[in-house]
All heavy atoms as TSV, in Angstrom:
chain	resi	resn	atom	element	x	y	z
A	1	MET	N	N	110.277	96.879	108.244
A	1	MET	CA	C	109.017	96.167	108.343
A	1	MET	C	C	108.654	95.580	106.980
A	1	MET	O	O	108.802	96.228	105.955
A	1	MET	CB	C	107.941	97.133	108.825
A	1	MET	CG	C	106.593	96.538	108.920
A	1	MET	SD	S	105.988	96.838	110.575
A	1	MET	CE	C	104.587	95.814	110.598
A	2	ILE	N	N	108.175	94.372	106.999
A	2	ILE	CA	C	107.814	93.662	105.769
A	2	ILE	C	C	106.434	94.130	105.300
A	2	ILE	O	O	105.519	94.309	106.104
A	2	ILE	CB	C	107.773	92.136	106.032
A	2	ILE	CG1	C	109.097	91.630	106.604
A	2	ILE	CG2	C	107.398	91.378	104.777
A	2	ILE	CD1	C	110.268	91.756	105.691
A	3	ASN	N	N	106.277	94.311	103.993
A	3	ASN	CA	C	104.993	94.709	103.422
A	3	ASN	C	C	104.079	93.486	103.360
A	3	ASN	O	O	104.173	92.674	102.447
A	3	ASN	CB	C	105.187	95.298	102.025
A	3	ASN	CG	C	103.881	95.708	101.393
A	3	ASN	OD1	O	102.834	95.693	102.021
A	3	ASN	ND2	N	103.942	96.070	100.123
A	4	GLN	N	N	103.192	93.350	104.342
A	4	GLN	CA	C	102.326	92.184	104.383
A	4	GLN	C	C	101.156	92.289	103.405
A	4	GLN	O	O	100.403	91.338	103.233
A	4	GLN	CB	C	101.813	91.950	105.798
A	4	GLN	CG	C	100.949	93.038	106.352
A	4	GLN	CD	C	100.468	92.704	107.746
A	4	GLN	OE1	O	100.391	91.543	108.136
A	4	GLN	NE2	N	100.165	93.729	108.522
A	5	PHE	N	N	101.026	93.425	102.731
A	5	PHE	CA	C	99.936	93.614	101.779
A	5	PHE	C	C	100.344	93.292	100.341
A	5	PHE	O	O	99.521	93.370	99.436
A	5	PHE	CB	C	99.393	95.039	101.880
A	5	PHE	CG	C	98.896	95.359	103.257
A	5	PHE	CD1	C	99.599	96.227	104.074
A	5	PHE	CD2	C	97.753	94.772	103.745
A	5	PHE	CE1	C	99.153	96.517	105.349
A	5	PHE	CE2	C	97.292	95.050	105.024
A	5	PHE	CZ	C	97.997	95.923	105.826
A	6	GLU	N	N	101.591	92.927	100.146
A	6	GLU	CA	C	102.073	92.543	98.815
A	6	GLU	C	C	101.295	91.316	98.335
A	6	GLU	O	O	101.027	90.389	99.101
A	6	GLU	CB	C	103.558	92.205	98.899
A	6	GLU	CG	C	104.116	91.601	97.642
A	6	GLU	CD	C	105.532	91.074	97.828
A	6	GLU	OE1	O	106.140	91.321	98.867
A	6	GLU	OE2	O	105.991	90.406	96.908
A	7	LEU	N	N	100.926	91.322	97.063
A	7	LEU	CA	C	100.213	90.170	96.516
A	7	LEU	C	C	101.180	89.065	96.136
A	7	LEU	O	O	102.219	89.302	95.521
A	7	LEU	CB	C	99.398	90.576	95.295
A	7	LEU	CG	C	98.184	91.455	95.557
A	7	LEU	CD1	C	97.495	91.803	94.247
A	7	LEU	CD2	C	97.206	90.783	96.501
A	8	VAL	N	N	100.820	87.838	96.533
A	8	VAL	CA	C	101.585	86.653	96.162
A	8	VAL	C	C	100.610	85.621	95.607
A	8	VAL	O	O	99.408	85.662	95.870
A	8	VAL	CB	C	102.358	86.054	97.359
A	8	VAL	CG1	C	103.454	86.987	97.823
A	8	VAL	CG2	C	101.442	85.692	98.499
A	9	SER	N	N	101.138	84.709	94.844
A	9	SER	CA	C	100.341	83.625	94.292
A	9	SER	C	C	100.512	82.406	95.185
A	9	SER	O	O	101.644	82.040	95.529
A	9	SER	CB	C	100.829	83.313	92.872
A	9	SER	OG	O	100.177	82.161	92.378
A	10	ILE	N	N	99.403	81.793	95.585
A	10	ILE	CA	C	99.501	80.576	96.391
A	10	ILE	C	C	98.779	79.435	95.684
A	10	ILE	O	O	97.824	79.650	94.933
A	10	ILE	CB	C	98.936	80.742	97.820
A	10	ILE	CG1	C	97.447	81.059	97.794
A	10	ILE	CG2	C	99.690	81.768	98.600
A	10	ILE	CD1	C	96.772	80.908	99.149
A	11	LYS	N	N	99.279	78.242	95.922
A	11	LYS	CA	C	98.627	77.017	95.478
A	11	LYS	C	C	98.529	76.119	96.698
A	11	LYS	O	O	99.442	76.079	97.513
A	11	LYS	CB	C	99.441	76.329	94.389
A	11	LYS	CG	C	99.630	77.162	93.146
A	11	LYS	CD	C	100.552	76.475	92.178
A	11	LYS	CE	C	100.910	77.386	91.030
A	11	LYS	NZ	N	101.944	76.807	90.167
A	12	LYS	N	N	97.419	75.425	96.833
A	12	LYS	CA	C	97.208	74.545	97.977
A	12	LYS	C	C	97.579	73.116	97.595
A	12	LYS	O	O	97.300	72.670	96.480
A	12	LYS	CB	C	95.755	74.567	98.417
A	12	LYS	CG	C	95.255	75.911	98.845
A	12	LYS	CD	C	93.777	75.830	99.162
A	12	LYS	CE	C	93.167	77.208	99.140
A	12	LYS	NZ	N	91.709	77.171	99.194
A	13	LEU	N	N	98.175	72.407	98.539
A	13	LEU	CA	C	98.443	70.988	98.360
A	13	LEU	C	C	97.240	70.247	98.908
A	13	LEU	O	O	96.930	70.327	100.091
A	13	LEU	CB	C	99.719	70.578	99.100
A	13	LEU	CG	C	100.149	69.136	98.931
A	13	LEU	CD1	C	100.426	68.816	97.467
A	13	LEU	CD2	C	101.378	68.854	99.777
A	14	LYS	N	N	96.526	69.541	98.029
A	14	LYS	CA	C	95.314	68.839	98.425
A	14	LYS	C	C	95.666	67.494	99.076
A	14	LYS	O	O	96.776	66.989	98.908
A	14	LYS	CB	C	94.436	68.609	97.200
A	14	LYS	CG	C	93.964	69.900	96.541
A	14	LYS	CD	C	93.135	69.580	95.322
A	14	LYS	CE	C	92.733	70.813	94.564
A	14	LYS	NZ	N	91.984	70.489	93.350
A	15	PRO	N	N	94.711	66.914	99.815
A	15	PRO	CA	C	94.973	65.626	100.472
A	15	PRO	C	C	95.394	64.499	99.513
A	15	PRO	O	O	96.118	63.590	99.906
A	15	PRO	CB	C	93.637	65.287	101.146
A	15	PRO	CG	C	92.972	66.604	101.348
A	15	PRO	CD	C	93.405	67.458	100.181
A	16	ASP	N	N	94.956	64.579	98.259
A	16	ASP	CA	C	95.355	63.551	97.284
A	16	ASP	C	C	96.668	63.913	96.580
A	16	ASP	O	O	97.031	63.323	95.575
A	16	ASP	CB	C	94.253	63.306	96.263
A	16	ASP	CG	C	93.935	64.543	95.421
A	16	ASP	OD1	O	94.500	65.625	95.693
A	16	ASP	OD2	O	93.128	64.412	94.488
A	17	TYR	N	N	97.387	64.897	97.142
A	17	TYR	CA	C	98.696	65.354	96.674
A	17	TYR	C	C	98.672	66.026	95.308
A	17	TYR	O	O	99.684	66.134	94.646
A	17	TYR	CB	C	99.727	64.222	96.688
A	17	TYR	CG	C	99.958	63.705	98.085
A	17	TYR	CD1	C	99.415	62.492	98.490
A	17	TYR	CD2	C	100.677	64.437	99.007
A	17	TYR	CE1	C	99.603	62.020	99.782
A	17	TYR	CE2	C	100.868	63.985	100.294
A	17	TYR	CZ	C	100.326	62.774	100.672
A	17	TYR	OH	O	100.510	62.325	101.947
A	18	THR	N	N	97.507	66.505	94.900
A	18	THR	CA	C	97.445	67.331	93.704
A	18	THR	C	C	97.534	68.792	94.142
A	18	THR	O	O	97.336	69.106	95.307
A	18	THR	CB	C	96.135	67.090	92.908
A	18	THR	OG1	O	95.026	67.376	93.758
A	18	THR	CG2	C	96.055	65.663	92.404
A	19	ILE	N	N	97.819	69.649	93.203
A	19	ILE	CA	C	97.994	71.072	93.506
A	19	ILE	C	C	96.843	71.851	92.896
A	19	ILE	O	O	96.488	71.648	91.736
A	19	ILE	CB	C	99.350	71.567	92.968
A	19	ILE	CG1	C	100.478	70.805	93.665
A	19	ILE	CG2	C	99.504	73.056	93.160
A	19	ILE	CD1	C	101.854	71.090	93.109
A	20	SER	N	N	96.276	72.749	93.692
A	20	SER	CA	C	95.141	73.557	93.232
A	20	SER	C	C	95.598	74.619	92.238
A	20	SER	O	O	96.787	74.866	92.066
A	20	SER	CB	C	94.467	74.228	94.428
A	20	SER	OG	O	95.310	75.243	94.946
A	21	GLU	N	N	94.623	75.269	91.658
A	21	GLU	CA	C	94.898	76.396	90.778
A	21	GLU	C	C	95.434	77.558	91.625
A	21	GLU	O	O	95.067	77.705	92.785
A	21	GLU	CB	C	93.612	76.828	90.070
A	21	GLU	CG	C	93.100	75.818	89.068
A	21	GLU	CD	C	94.055	75.596	87.927
A	21	GLU	OE1	O	94.583	76.592	87.374
A	21	GLU	OE2	O	94.289	74.431	87.594
A	22	PRO	N	N	96.288	78.390	91.067
A	22	PRO	CA	C	96.835	79.513	91.848
A	22	PRO	C	C	95.775	80.571	92.145
A	22	PRO	O	O	94.847	80.763	91.378
A	22	PRO	CB	C	97.930	80.075	90.944
A	22	PRO	CG	C	97.608	79.611	89.586
A	22	PRO	CD	C	96.832	78.337	89.724
A	23	GLU	N	N	95.933	81.224	93.285
A	23	GLU	CA	C	95.090	82.357	93.634
A	23	GLU	C	C	95.974	83.447	94.218
A	23	GLU	O	O	97.002	83.160	94.820
A	23	GLU	CB	C	93.982	81.959	94.612
A	23	GLU	CG	C	94.476	81.472	95.946
A	23	GLU	CD	C	93.356	81.086	96.894
A	23	GLU	OE1	O	92.756	82.003	97.511
A	23	GLU	OE2	O	93.093	79.890	97.019
A	24	LEU	N	N	95.587	84.697	94.013
A	24	LEU	CA	C	96.343	85.828	94.548
A	24	LEU	C	C	95.807	86.203	95.914
A	24	LEU	O	O	94.596	86.364	96.092
A	24	LEU	CB	C	96.251	87.036	93.614
A	24	LEU	CG	C	97.048	86.956	92.322
A	24	LEU	CD1	C	96.795	88.205	91.481
A	24	LEU	CD2	C	98.515	86.802	92.598
A	25	VAL	N	N	96.702	86.296	96.887
A	25	VAL	CA	C	96.342	86.725	98.241
A	25	VAL	C	C	97.442	87.646	98.748
A	25	VAL	O	O	98.536	87.700	98.188
A	25	VAL	CB	C	96.174	85.531	99.216
A	25	VAL	CG1	C	95.061	84.611	98.771
A	25	VAL	CG2	C	97.461	84.778	99.398
A	26	GLN	N	N	97.168	88.333	99.839
A	26	GLN	CA	C	98.182	89.181	100.453
A	26	GLN	C	C	99.193	88.294	101.189
A	26	GLN	O	O	98.838	87.245	101.733
A	26	GLN	CB	C	97.544	90.155	101.429
A	26	GLN	CG	C	96.667	91.170	100.756
A	26	GLN	CD	C	95.967	92.063	101.757
A	26	GLN	OE1	O	95.974	91.832	102.954
A	26	GLN	NE2	N	95.343	93.116	101.237
A	27	LEU	N	N	100.439	88.714	101.199
A	27	LEU	CA	C	101.514	87.955	101.828
A	27	LEU	C	C	101.190	87.645	103.286
A	27	LEU	O	O	101.383	86.513	103.742
A	27	LEU	CB	C	102.837	88.724	101.727
A	27	LEU	CG	C	104.058	88.076	102.364
A	27	LEU	CD1	C	104.356	86.719	101.729
A	27	LEU	CD2	C	105.269	88.989	102.258
A	28	GLY	N	N	100.687	88.616	104.026
A	28	GLY	CA	C	100.354	88.402	105.432
A	28	GLY	C	C	99.316	87.306	105.620
A	28	GLY	O	O	99.402	86.493	106.534
A	29	HIS	N	N	98.334	87.259	104.731
A	29	HIS	CA	C	97.296	86.230	104.793
A	29	HIS	C	C	97.901	84.854	104.531
A	29	HIS	O	O	97.585	83.882	105.222
A	29	HIS	CB	C	96.194	86.541	103.786
A	29	HIS	CG	C	95.041	85.610	103.823
A	29	HIS	ND1	N	94.173	85.531	104.892
A	29	HIS	CD2	C	94.614	84.691	102.920
A	29	HIS	CE1	C	93.259	84.605	104.635
A	29	HIS	NE2	N	93.504	84.087	103.448
A	30	ALA	N	N	98.788	84.770	103.546
A	30	ALA	CA	C	99.444	83.497	103.232
A	30	ALA	C	C	100.283	83.006	104.414
A	30	ALA	O	O	100.247	81.822	104.766
A	30	ALA	CB	C	100.313	83.646	101.982
A	31	VAL	N	N	101.012	83.910	105.051
A	31	VAL	CA	C	101.853	83.536	106.188
A	31	VAL	C	C	100.988	83.054	107.350
A	31	VAL	O	O	101.308	82.043	107.991
A	31	VAL	CB	C	102.764	84.705	106.620
A	31	VAL	CG1	C	103.444	84.417	107.946
A	31	VAL	CG2	C	103.802	84.990	105.543
A	32	ARG	N	N	99.880	83.723	107.612
A	32	ARG	CA	C	98.983	83.282	108.696
A	32	ARG	C	C	98.446	81.881	108.423
A	32	ARG	O	O	98.327	81.068	109.333
A	32	ARG	CB	C	97.832	84.266	108.880
A	32	ARG	CG	C	98.245	85.542	109.585
A	32	ARG	CD	C	97.076	86.517	109.707
A	32	ARG	NE	N	97.499	87.844	110.085
A	32	ARG	CZ	C	98.059	88.741	109.286
A	32	ARG	NH1	N	98.287	88.438	108.020
A	32	ARG	NH2	N	98.407	89.925	109.714
A	33	ARG	N	N	98.132	81.597	107.173
A	33	ARG	CA	C	97.638	80.261	106.810
A	33	ARG	C	C	98.725	79.209	106.997
A	33	ARG	O	O	98.448	78.102	107.465
A	33	ARG	CB	C	97.113	80.269	105.378
A	33	ARG	CG	C	95.821	81.063	105.274
A	33	ARG	CD	C	95.367	81.278	103.864
A	33	ARG	NE	N	95.011	80.046	103.198
A	33	ARG	CZ	C	94.505	79.996	101.971
A	33	ARG	NH1	N	94.284	81.104	101.301
A	33	ARG	NH2	N	94.221	78.844	101.416
A	34	ILE	N	N	99.963	79.557	106.663
A	34	ILE	CA	C	101.080	78.630	106.875
A	34	ILE	C	C	101.260	78.371	108.367
A	34	ILE	O	O	101.454	77.230	108.791
A	34	ILE	CB	C	102.381	79.185	106.252
A	34	ILE	CG1	C	102.276	79.192	104.726
A	34	ILE	CG2	C	103.594	78.380	106.714
A	34	ILE	CD1	C	103.373	79.958	104.033
A	35	LEU	N	N	101.166	79.419	109.184
A	35	LEU	CA	C	101.310	79.267	110.630
A	35	LEU	C	C	100.193	78.404	111.229
A	35	LEU	O	O	100.394	77.759	112.252
A	35	LEU	CB	C	101.338	80.633	111.316
A	35	LEU	CG	C	102.603	81.460	111.074
A	35	LEU	CD1	C	102.445	82.857	111.653
A	35	LEU	CD2	C	103.821	80.772	111.646
A	36	ARG	N	N	99.027	78.372	110.576
A	36	ARG	CA	C	97.933	77.511	111.030
A	36	ARG	C	C	98.129	76.063	110.580
A	36	ARG	O	O	97.335	75.199	110.938
A	36	ARG	CB	C	96.599	78.019	110.504
A	36	ARG	CG	C	96.093	79.252	111.213
A	36	ARG	CD	C	94.624	79.524	110.913
A	36	ARG	NE	N	94.310	79.486	109.497
A	36	ARG	CZ	C	94.005	80.544	108.747
A	36	ARG	NH1	N	93.976	81.738	109.293
A	36	ARG	NH2	N	93.722	80.411	107.480
A	37	GLY	N	N	99.145	75.814	109.762
A	37	GLY	CA	C	99.448	74.441	109.355
A	37	GLY	C	C	99.012	74.060	107.955
A	37	GLY	O	O	99.130	72.896	107.572
A	38	GLU	N	N	98.522	75.007	107.163
A	38	GLU	CA	C	98.128	74.690	105.797
A	38	GLU	C	C	99.365	74.453	104.932
A	38	GLU	O	O	100.381	75.126	105.083
A	38	GLU	CB	C	97.310	75.825	105.184
A	38	GLU	CG	C	95.899	75.904	105.689
A	38	GLU	CD	C	95.068	76.887	104.887
A	38	GLU	OE1	O	95.008	76.771	103.645
A	38	GLU	OE2	O	94.483	77.782	105.521
A	39	SER	N	N	99.261	73.494	104.041
A	39	SER	CA	C	100.352	73.217	103.095
A	39	SER	C	C	100.146	74.087	101.867
A	39	SER	O	O	99.231	73.846	101.074
A	39	SER	CB	C	100.349	71.741	102.697
A	39	SER	OG	O	100.544	70.936	103.821
A	40	LEU	N	N	100.990	75.104	101.726
A	40	LEU	CA	C	100.857	76.049	100.619
A	40	LEU	C	C	102.157	76.156	99.843
A	40	LEU	O	O	103.239	76.026	100.397
A	40	LEU	CB	C	100.505	77.449	101.138
A	40	LEU	CG	C	99.198	77.629	101.893
A	40	LEU	CD1	C	99.077	79.084	102.342
A	40	LEU	CD2	C	98.017	77.258	101.031
A	41	ILE	N	N	102.009	76.428	98.565
A	41	ILE	CA	C	103.135	76.793	97.715
A	41	ILE	C	C	102.972	78.285	97.459
A	41	ILE	O	O	101.946	78.716	96.933
A	41	ILE	CB	C	103.112	76.010	96.388
A	41	ILE	CG1	C	103.207	74.509	96.667
A	41	ILE	CG2	C	104.224	76.485	95.458
A	41	ILE	CD1	C	102.885	73.646	95.472
A	42	VAL	N	N	103.950	79.069	97.866
A	42	VAL	CA	C	103.866	80.526	97.732
A	42	VAL	C	C	104.862	80.982	96.686
A	42	VAL	O	O	106.034	80.617	96.731
A	42	VAL	CB	C	104.166	81.226	99.085
A	42	VAL	CG1	C	104.044	82.734	98.940
A	42	VAL	CG2	C	103.255	80.714	100.184
A	43	GLU	N	N	104.377	81.761	95.736
A	43	GLU	CA	C	105.231	82.310	94.689
A	43	GLU	C	C	104.968	83.807	94.585
A	43	GLU	O	O	103.849	84.255	94.811
A	43	GLU	CB	C	104.931	81.646	93.339
A	43	GLU	CG	C	105.176	80.153	93.333
A	43	GLU	CD	C	104.718	79.507	92.035
A	43	GLU	OE1	O	103.771	80.021	91.394
A	43	GLU	OE2	O	105.293	78.486	91.670
A	44	SER	N	N	105.975	84.534	94.230
A	44	SER	CA	C	105.816	85.973	94.029
A	44	SER	C	C	104.937	86.206	92.813
A	44	SER	O	O	104.983	85.449	91.842
A	44	SER	CB	C	107.180	86.620	93.817
A	44	SER	OG	O	107.015	87.986	93.543
A	45	SER	N	N	104.121	87.239	92.871
A	45	SER	CA	C	103.302	87.583	91.700
A	45	SER	C	C	104.157	88.230	90.623
A	45	SER	O	O	103.747	88.349	89.481
A	45	SER	CB	C	102.146	88.498	92.100
A	45	SER	OG	O	102.644	89.662	92.714
A	46	ASP	N	N	105.382	88.630	90.989
A	46	ASP	CA	C	106.347	89.211	90.055
A	46	ASP	C	C	107.265	88.092	89.566
A	46	ASP	O	O	108.026	87.523	90.339
A	46	ASP	CB	C	107.162	90.299	90.763
A	46	ASP	CG	C	108.207	90.913	89.861
A	46	ASP	OD1	O	108.184	90.657	88.644
A	46	ASP	OD2	O	109.052	91.654	90.384
A	47	GLU	N	N	107.167	87.744	88.297
A	47	GLU	CA	C	107.929	86.623	87.737
A	47	GLU	C	C	109.441	86.771	87.899
A	47	GLU	O	O	110.160	85.792	87.974
A	47	GLU	CB	C	107.601	86.457	86.241
A	47	GLU	CG	C	106.177	86.027	85.975
A	47	GLU	CD	C	105.885	84.619	86.455
A	47	GLU	OE1	O	106.756	83.750	86.359
A	47	GLU	OE2	O	104.760	84.404	86.959
A	48	SER	N	N	109.929	87.995	87.957
A	48	SER	CA	C	111.379	88.207	88.031
A	48	SER	C	C	111.900	88.230	89.467
A	48	SER	O	O	113.084	88.426	89.690
A	48	SER	CB	C	111.750	89.517	87.331
A	48	SER	OG	O	111.167	90.603	88.023
A	49	ALA	N	N	111.026	88.034	90.437
A	49	ALA	CA	C	111.425	88.130	91.846
A	49	ALA	C	C	112.306	86.944	92.259
A	49	ALA	O	O	112.187	85.846	91.720
A	49	ALA	CB	C	110.195	88.195	92.731
A	50	ASP	N	N	113.150	87.191	93.227
A	50	ASP	CA	C	114.056	86.182	93.752
A	50	ASP	C	C	113.310	85.317	94.773
A	50	ASP	O	O	112.749	85.821	95.744
A	50	ASP	CB	C	115.248	86.881	94.410
A	50	ASP	CG	C	116.255	85.914	94.990
A	50	ASP	OD1	O	116.215	84.725	94.653
A	50	ASP	OD2	O	117.098	86.366	95.790
A	51	HIS	N	N	113.309	83.994	94.571
A	51	HIS	CA	C	112.578	83.083	95.456
A	51	HIS	C	C	113.175	83.055	96.860
A	51	HIS	O	O	112.442	82.951	97.845
A	51	HIS	CB	C	112.540	81.676	94.865
A	51	HIS	CG	C	111.794	81.597	93.579
A	51	HIS	ND1	N	110.432	81.800	93.497
A	51	HIS	CD2	C	112.208	81.359	92.311
A	51	HIS	CE1	C	110.050	81.685	92.244
A	51	HIS	NE2	N	111.106	81.417	91.501
A	52	PHE	N	N	114.496	83.144	96.964
A	52	PHE	CA	C	115.135	83.126	98.279
A	52	PHE	C	C	114.785	84.389	99.068
A	52	PHE	O	O	114.588	84.341	100.278
A	52	PHE	CB	C	116.652	82.971	98.165
A	52	PHE	CG	C	117.048	81.613	97.657
A	52	PHE	CD1	C	117.637	81.471	96.419
A	52	PHE	CD2	C	116.827	80.478	98.418
A	52	PHE	CE1	C	117.998	80.229	95.945
A	52	PHE	CE2	C	117.181	79.228	97.959
A	52	PHE	CZ	C	117.767	79.098	96.716
A	53	GLU	N	N	114.682	85.512	98.366
A	53	GLU	CA	C	114.315	86.764	99.019
A	53	GLU	C	C	112.868	86.680	99.515
A	53	GLU	O	O	112.549	87.128	100.608
A	53	GLU	CB	C	114.506	87.924	98.029
A	53	GLU	CG	C	114.410	89.292	98.665
A	53	GLU	CD	C	113.054	89.922	98.441
A	53	GLU	OE1	O	112.421	89.612	97.430
A	53	GLU	OE2	O	112.632	90.710	99.291
A	54	LEU	N	N	111.987	86.050	98.742
A	54	LEU	CA	C	110.599	85.867	99.165
A	54	LEU	C	C	110.535	84.960	100.395
A	54	LEU	O	O	109.812	85.251	101.351
A	54	LEU	CB	C	109.759	85.279	98.029
A	54	LEU	CG	C	108.303	84.952	98.373
A	54	LEU	CD1	C	107.550	86.202	98.800
A	54	LEU	CD2	C	107.620	84.282	97.190
A	55	LEU	N	N	111.293	83.879	100.407
A	55	LEU	CA	C	111.316	82.988	101.571
A	55	LEU	C	C	111.817	83.717	102.812
A	55	LEU	O	O	111.296	83.517	103.912
A	55	LEU	CB	C	112.202	81.770	101.291
A	55	LEU	CG	C	111.634	80.757	100.310
A	55	LEU	CD1	C	112.680	79.691	99.990
A	55	LEU	CD2	C	110.370	80.116	100.842
A	56	ASP	N	N	112.805	84.574	102.637
A	56	ASP	CA	C	113.319	85.362	103.756
A	56	ASP	C	C	112.249	86.299	104.302
A	56	ASP	O	O	112.066	86.420	105.514
A	56	ASP	CB	C	114.552	86.151	103.308
A	56	ASP	CG	C	115.225	86.879	104.443
A	56	ASP	OD1	O	115.475	86.242	105.490
A	56	ASP	OD2	O	115.498	88.087	104.286
A	57	ARG	N	N	111.493	86.939	103.411
A	57	ARG	CA	C	110.418	87.835	103.848
A	57	ARG	C	C	109.306	87.060	104.554
A	57	ARG	O	O	108.748	87.529	105.543
A	57	ARG	CB	C	109.854	88.623	102.670
A	57	ARG	CG	C	110.817	89.707	102.208
A	57	ARG	CD	C	110.215	90.590	101.166
A	57	ARG	NE	N	110.092	89.791	99.944
A	57	ARG	CZ	C	109.120	89.934	99.056
A	57	ARG	NH1	N	108.177	90.821	99.226
A	57	ARG	NH2	N	109.082	89.186	97.979
A	58	ILE	N	N	108.990	85.862	104.069
A	58	ILE	CA	C	107.968	85.024	104.718
A	58	ILE	C	C	108.411	84.668	106.126
A	58	ILE	O	O	107.638	84.759	107.080
A	58	ILE	CB	C	107.689	83.750	103.882
A	58	ILE	CG1	C	106.949	84.118	102.601
A	58	ILE	CG2	C	106.904	82.721	104.694
A	58	ILE	CD1	C	106.813	82.984	101.614
A	59	GLU	N	N	109.678	84.278	106.268
A	59	GLU	CA	C	110.201	83.907	107.588
A	59	GLU	C	C	110.170	85.097	108.551
A	59	GLU	O	O	109.741	84.964	109.703
A	59	GLU	CB	C	111.622	83.379	107.444
A	59	GLU	CG	C	112.216	82.896	108.735
A	59	GLU	CD	C	113.612	82.325	108.553
A	59	GLU	OE1	O	114.233	82.516	107.494
A	59	GLU	OE2	O	114.080	81.693	109.515
A	60	LYS	N	N	110.599	86.265	108.088
A	60	LYS	CA	C	110.606	87.447	108.948
A	60	LYS	C	C	109.195	87.862	109.340
A	60	LYS	O	O	108.945	88.219	110.492
A	60	LYS	CB	C	111.325	88.601	108.253
A	60	LYS	CG	C	112.821	88.426	108.176
A	60	LYS	CD	C	113.475	89.560	107.451
A	60	LYS	CE	C	114.982	89.316	107.341
A	60	LYS	NZ	N	115.625	90.347	106.531
A	61	LEU	N	N	108.258	87.797	108.398
A	61	LEU	CA	C	106.887	88.169	108.700
A	61	LEU	C	C	106.264	87.165	109.667
A	61	LEU	O	O	105.533	87.551	110.577
A	61	LEU	CB	C	106.057	88.262	107.419
A	61	LEU	CG	C	104.632	88.766	107.550
A	61	LEU	CD1	C	104.581	90.118	108.250
A	61	LEU	CD2	C	103.963	88.850	106.187
A	62	ALA	N	N	106.590	85.899	109.517
A	62	ALA	CA	C	106.088	84.881	110.459
A	62	ALA	C	C	106.587	85.164	111.866
A	62	ALA	O	O	105.838	85.032	112.844
A	62	ALA	CB	C	106.509	83.489	109.998
A	63	ASP	N	N	107.835	85.573	112.000
A	63	ASP	CA	C	108.377	85.921	113.316
A	63	ASP	C	C	107.657	87.121	113.913
A	63	ASP	O	O	107.405	87.175	115.106
A	63	ASP	CB	C	109.877	86.199	113.232
A	63	ASP	CG	C	110.705	84.948	113.015
A	63	ASP	OD1	O	110.192	83.835	113.292
A	63	ASP	OD2	O	111.850	85.068	112.551
A	64	GLU	N	N	107.302	88.105	113.058
A	64	GLU	CA	C	106.586	89.292	113.535
A	64	GLU	C	C	105.172	88.945	113.982
A	64	GLU	O	O	104.666	89.509	114.952
A	64	GLU	CB	C	106.505	90.346	112.428
A	64	GLU	CG	C	107.803	91.044	112.131
A	64	GLU	CD	C	107.676	92.057	111.009
A	64	GLU	OE1	O	106.530	92.440	110.642
A	64	GLU	OE2	O	108.703	92.465	110.452
A	65	ILE	N	N	104.526	88.027	113.279
A	65	ILE	CA	C	103.133	87.676	113.568
A	65	ILE	C	C	103.027	86.814	114.827
A	65	ILE	O	O	102.099	86.984	115.617
A	65	ILE	CB	C	102.492	86.957	112.368
A	65	ILE	CG1	C	102.325	87.934	111.214
A	65	ILE	CG2	C	101.154	86.331	112.743
A	65	ILE	CD1	C	101.863	87.311	109.925
A	66	LYS	N	N	103.988	85.929	115.054
A	66	LYS	CA	C	103.926	85.010	116.208
A	66	LYS	C	C	103.765	85.711	117.491
A	66	LYS	O	O	104.062	86.590	117.991
A	66	LYS	CB	C	105.161	84.136	116.276
A	66	LYS	CG	C	105.166	83.043	115.270
A	66	LYS	CD	C	106.378	82.177	115.526
A	66	LYS	CE	C	106.648	81.220	114.398
A	66	LYS	NZ	N	107.823	80.429	114.622
């Protein structure tokens, strides 16, 4: 089971194609927002984390939530 309470950094893509300041949210919350159609940039709060591993966890959690 994926830890949906892990903190991740998200940035929003604004309508004028600028990127908002980062904010920390729980992974599960970020995935739910993506499933609702929000354009988000999700980054691990851990600088040394593997981006592909984070994308894999996002995909698996999205499948669990659907």
